[in-house]
N, C-alpha and C positions, 0 to 999 in steps of 0.2 A: 176540068173546070166545072163539070156538072156537080161533082161532089162538093166543090167549094161553094157553089151557088146553093146547094141543098143545105149546107151548114148555115149560110146566112139566113135562109128561110126559117130554119129552126130557131135562130136567135129571136126573130120577130114573132113567130107563131106562139111562143110560150110567154110572151111579155104580159099577156092579159090574165095569167093564172093568179090566184090569190093565196095568201097565207097570213097568219098573225105575226107581225114583225114589230120590232122596237121602232118607235117613231123617229128617234134620233139617229140610230145606226142603220136601220133597215135590215138588221140581222134577226133571224128567228129567235124568239124568246126562250124556247124550251128545247131540250134534247129529245130525240125520239124516245118515247116511253119504253120501247122494247130493249134499249141498250142499257138501261139503268141497272138491271140485274142480269145483264147478258154477259157474253164472253166472245172472244175472237179466236179463230183457228186459222193460221196462215198456211196456204197450200202452194207449194212449189210444183206446178203441174208437170214440168219436164222430168223431175226426179222422183215424183210420187209413185210412179209405176214403171214397169219395164217398157210399156207402150208409150208412156208420156203423153197421153191424150185425156181430154175431158171425159170421154165415155168410159175410159178405164178408171179414172178417179171416181166416177159416179158409183162404182161397185162398192166403195168404202163408206157411202153415206149412211147406211143403216147402222154400222158400228160406231160411226162418229156421233150420230144422234143418240145412240144408247150410252155413249160416254158423257153426253151432256153438251156437246158442241151446239152453239146457238147461231153464231155469225161466221160464215166462211169467207175468208179474205183470199182472193186469187191474186198471186203476183201477176205482173202485166201480161195480158192475153193478146196484145197487138202484135202485128208482124214486126220482125227484127231486121234492121238495116244490114245490108251485105257489105257496103263500103266501110273500110276500116274495122270490120268485124273482129272481135276478140274471140280466140278459140275456134272450135269447129262449128258452134251453133250461135255464138254471140250472146250479148247481154240483153235480158228482157227490157232493160231500161234504155235501149237504143232503138226507139220506136220509129218505124218507117211510114205508118199510116194510122191515124187515131181512130178511124171509123171502120177498121177491118180487123179480122181475127187471124192470129198466127196459124198458118196451115199446119204447123207442127202439132197443134193441139186438136185440130178438127175443123169444123165449119161453124159459121154463125148460127146455123140451125141447131147444131149440137149444143152450143152455149145456151141458146134460148130454152131448149128442152131441159138442160141441167138446172137453170134457174127455176123453171116451173117445178121440177122434181124437188129441189131444195125447199121451195116455198110450201109445197104440198106436205112436206115433213115438218112444217112449223119452224123452219130455220130462215135465216137471212143471208144475203149475198152482198159483199162489197168487192170492188175491183181496184187494183193498183193503178194509179194514174200518174203519168210522167209529164207535168206541165212546165218544168224548168228548161227542158232541152228536148231535142229530137235526136234520132239517129243521123248518121252521116249521109244518108240518101233519102231522107223523108221527101215526099213529093212537094212539100212547101218550098224546098230549096230551089226548085226550078219554077214552080207556079207563083210563089210569093216570096221572092228573095229578101224583101224588106221586112219580113217577119223575123229576121235573125240579126244578132249583134255581129258587127264586122270586125275582123282583126286588122292588123297594120297593113296587110296586103289587099284589103277590100273583100276578102273571102269570109264566109260565115265562120265565126270563131267557135272553137270547141268549148264545152262547158267545163268549168273547173280545170282538172287535168285529165279528163276522160277523152281519149283520142277518138273514140267511136261515136261521139256526140257533137251536137251543134247547139249553141246557146240561143234561146229565143229572146226576142226584143220586146219587153213589156211596155216600152214607150209607144208602141204601135197599137192604137185602139182597135184596128181591124183584126190584128192578130189576137188580141184579147177576146173579141167577140167570136172569132173562129174557134178558139179554145173552149169557150163556154158552150158553143153550139155542139162541139164534138162530145163534150161531157153529157149534154142533154140527149144526144143521140142514144147513148147507152141506157139512160134512165127510161127514155120513151120506148125504144125498140126492144129492150131486153128485160126491163122491169127490175133492174138491180136496186139495191137498197142503200147505196152510198159508195164513197171513194176513200181509199187511203192514198194520200197525195205525196208522191216522192219529192224530196228536196223542197218541201213546201217553204222552208226557211229562206230560200233564195228567190222567192216570188213575192212581189210587193203587196203590201196590205191593201192598197187601192184595188188591186185585181180581186183579191179574195172577198173584199167587202161588196164588190159588184157581182161576183160569180155565185157565191154561196146562197144569198137570198133567192136568186133566180132558180137554183136547183131545188131549194127547199119549198118553193111554190109548187113544184111538180108533185112531190110526195114527201113523206116524213123520212128523209134520208139522213144517214149518219156520215159525218165528215171527220176523218182522222188525218192529222197533219204529221208528217215525218219532220219533227222539229220540236223544240221546247222553248221557243221565244214567246213572250207574253202577247206580242201583236197577233199571233195566230188565233188564240181563242177570242181575242178582242175583235178580230175580223170575221168571226162567225164559225170557226171550227168547233166541233163538239169535244174533240179530244186531241191531246198532244202526246208525244213520247215522254215517258218518265226517264229520260237519259241521265239526269243528275242522280236520281235514286239508283239507277242501274250501276253507275260507276261507283257509288258508295257501297252498294251491295257487294261488288267485286272486292273492294278493299276490306270489308268486314269478313268476307269468305277467306281471304288470304291472311287474316290476322293483323292487317296493317292499321285497322281502326276498330274500336270497340263497338258493340251493338248499339250503344247510345248515340253513335255517330249518325245513325239513320234519322234521328230527331232533327238534326241541323238541316237536312233536306226537306223534311216535313214543314218546318218553319219557313224555310226559303220559298217553298212552293206556295204556302199560304199567303205570303206577302207579295209574291210575283204575279199570280194569276187572278183573273176574275173569280169570284166565290164559287161559281157553278162549273168551273173547268174540270173536265174529266182527264185523267192521265192514264195512258196505257202502260201497264206494268208487265214485265217479261223476264224470263231467265235465258231466253234465246230468241233469235229471229234470223232471217236469211243472211243479213250482214254479219251479225255476231257469230253465227255458225260458220260461215264460209271463210271469214277473215280472222276471227278471234277465238275460234274453237269453243264456242258456247254450245251447250251448257256443260259438255263433258270435260272441258278444260278449265272453265271459269268456276263452275260449281260441281266438282267431280264427286262421283260416288254418293255417299250419304249426305254430302254438303248440299246437294240439290234440293232435298225435300223441304227443309225449313224456309228456304228462300222462295221456293215455289208456293208454299202456303202463304207466305207474306204477300206475294204478288196477287194471289187470289182473294185475299181478305182485307187488305189495307184500305185506307180512306180515299175518296174521290177517284176511284179506279175502275177500269175495265181490264180484265186479265187477258193475256195472250198466251196461247200455246202454239209453238212452231211445229208444223206437221212433221212427225217423226219422233218427237220427244216422248210420245206415249209408248214407243216400242221398247226402249229408246234406241235411236240411231246415234251411235257414239263415234262420230267422225265428222270432219268438215266436208260438206258436199261441194263438188266442183261447181263453179259458177257459169262457165262458158261452154261446158261440154256435158255429154250425157253421163250421169252417175246415179243410177236409180237406187232408191231405198227398197228395203224388203220388210214387210210386216208379217208377224207370225206370233211372236212372244207376247207383245202388248203388255209388258211387265208393269208399266206405270199407269195403264188405263184405269184400273180400279181406284188408284190414288187420285187421279184427276177427276174421275166420275164423282167421288165423294165430295170434292170441293165444288165442282160445277153444279151438282144437284143442290148443295147447301146454298150456294149463291142464288140459284133460281127460286128456291122455296122460301128463303128467309130474307125479309126486307131489311134486316140489320146489315146485310152486305150490299145493299143498294149503293150506287155511286154517291148518293146524297145523304147517306146515313151518317150519324155522328161518330166521332172517333175520340177515344180517351185513353191515354197511356196509363198503365198500372206498373207499380214496382212490386215484383213478387220474388225477387232474388237479387243476384249480382247484376246490376244494370249494364255492366261492361260485357256481360255474356248473354243475359236473358232479356228478351224483348217481348213485352206483353201489352195487350190493349183490348179494349172492349168496343164493339160497334153496336149501335142501337138505333132503332127507328120503329115508330108505331107500336111500342110495347114489346117488340122483338129484340133479343139480345144475343150476341155472339162474343165469346171470350177466346182470345188466341194467345197461346204461350209458345215462344220459340227459343230454342237454345242455339245461339250462333257461336258455339265453341266446340272444341273436340274433347271436352271433359264433362262428366256428369255435373249437374247444377242443382243445389237444393232450392225448392220452391215452397213458398207459403202464401196463400191467399188470405190477406188480413181483413178484407171487407166482404160484405155479402153482395158480390157483384151480380149474382143470379139468385132469385128467390127459389127455394126448394132445391131439388136435385138438378144438377147440370148433366146434360146429355153429351157424352163423348162421341162425336160424329164418326171417328175412325174406329173406335172399338164397339160402338153400338150399345153402350151401357150407360146407365144412370149412376152418377157419383155425387157424393157430398164433398165439395171441395173447399168450402169456406173454413178458414182457420185450420186447414189440414196441411201438414208438411210432407213432402215427398221429393224424390230426385227425378229430374228429367234427363234422359240419356243424351250422350254427345250428339250434336246435330239433331236433337229431338224436337218434336212438335206435339202440341195438344190443342184441339179445337172443340169448344163446348158451346152448345146452344141451350136456351131455356125451353123446356117443353112442359106444358101445363097438365098433360095427361100421363 
């Protein structure tokens, strides 16, 4: 009961904080400046090291910073329910206590120190939050049974078809306030920089419109929604998942759709979302890896590279790297049991570093930079575009086919010589014809010196 009263106190204690908000919606007007040319790196703490602890993960921070990682996203760090647990360790997404840390990973003191260390390295931290449902033995089930949707027998109903979860009742305003207070607890007590919200698509807009402005009054946090519905950015989320584009990318990779098929999703997104919506692009994440064999199955071998470049350079985007892709870890990680990764080769780390460093230094890859398609060859196979902001320009050419493709740049998209960021050379590319290799990629930026 003490914890519950503490949560209610936190709800009230932050109500006086101030921020700049839209007068009509109450939602903060701008995204955090630090995310606009930033990136996200997802960490599966359990599988990241043999120990599976926060302290063991911390040993990787220097190499991640060197690779260019800016924002570290931790999958849920809360304790996991034991009732109806799946596998030997359970799902991170079956939370038993919103204001405690999973002892599997360490202590709350360990996490606070880790956040400080990450901040000292100039990086940001977001945590995975599970607002749609709890685990099957969350303390609210006994302390606050009205916080849950009931099934036909009067018991707390499971969420969707996940037997280890229980569905929260968002018609209960006290439950909503308690959820907001729990989120504030992590911002206030650990100084995190935002949340990735699980199953955000099944939580009502009225809650997000109330919750997000309160969180943003505390600090300039980043809010990422697992979902792609328009109501999510309209309710205050900074970013949503680029699910539609990911599915189209898979079809292009399989040869089921031509490269120009990506344009249909670009146009769909432009008409669907508010103009300043950021989308998170990816070639893998924890769900796609464990259940759908990404990226080693969906973008196998050389197929991965041009799609990874696309996710790192396209419009209105923030790119994601799933922890292990830089090795690369070419298997589906177990979800409910221990299955540690091993790092040593880091074969893709230089590739990702080139892209992450380019995004950081060149405003043309900012989430709000302009995007213009170019036709430089067979549009069914070759996808090219130019990004531009503040006099900075980046040209991207991608071959989404298993055959060499002839390329000709027919307009002076860049003044003077173009700098090939992967080769480190200056090249004159206007009106020049050449062949791009199967599943090839080329990224150029303008350099005045």
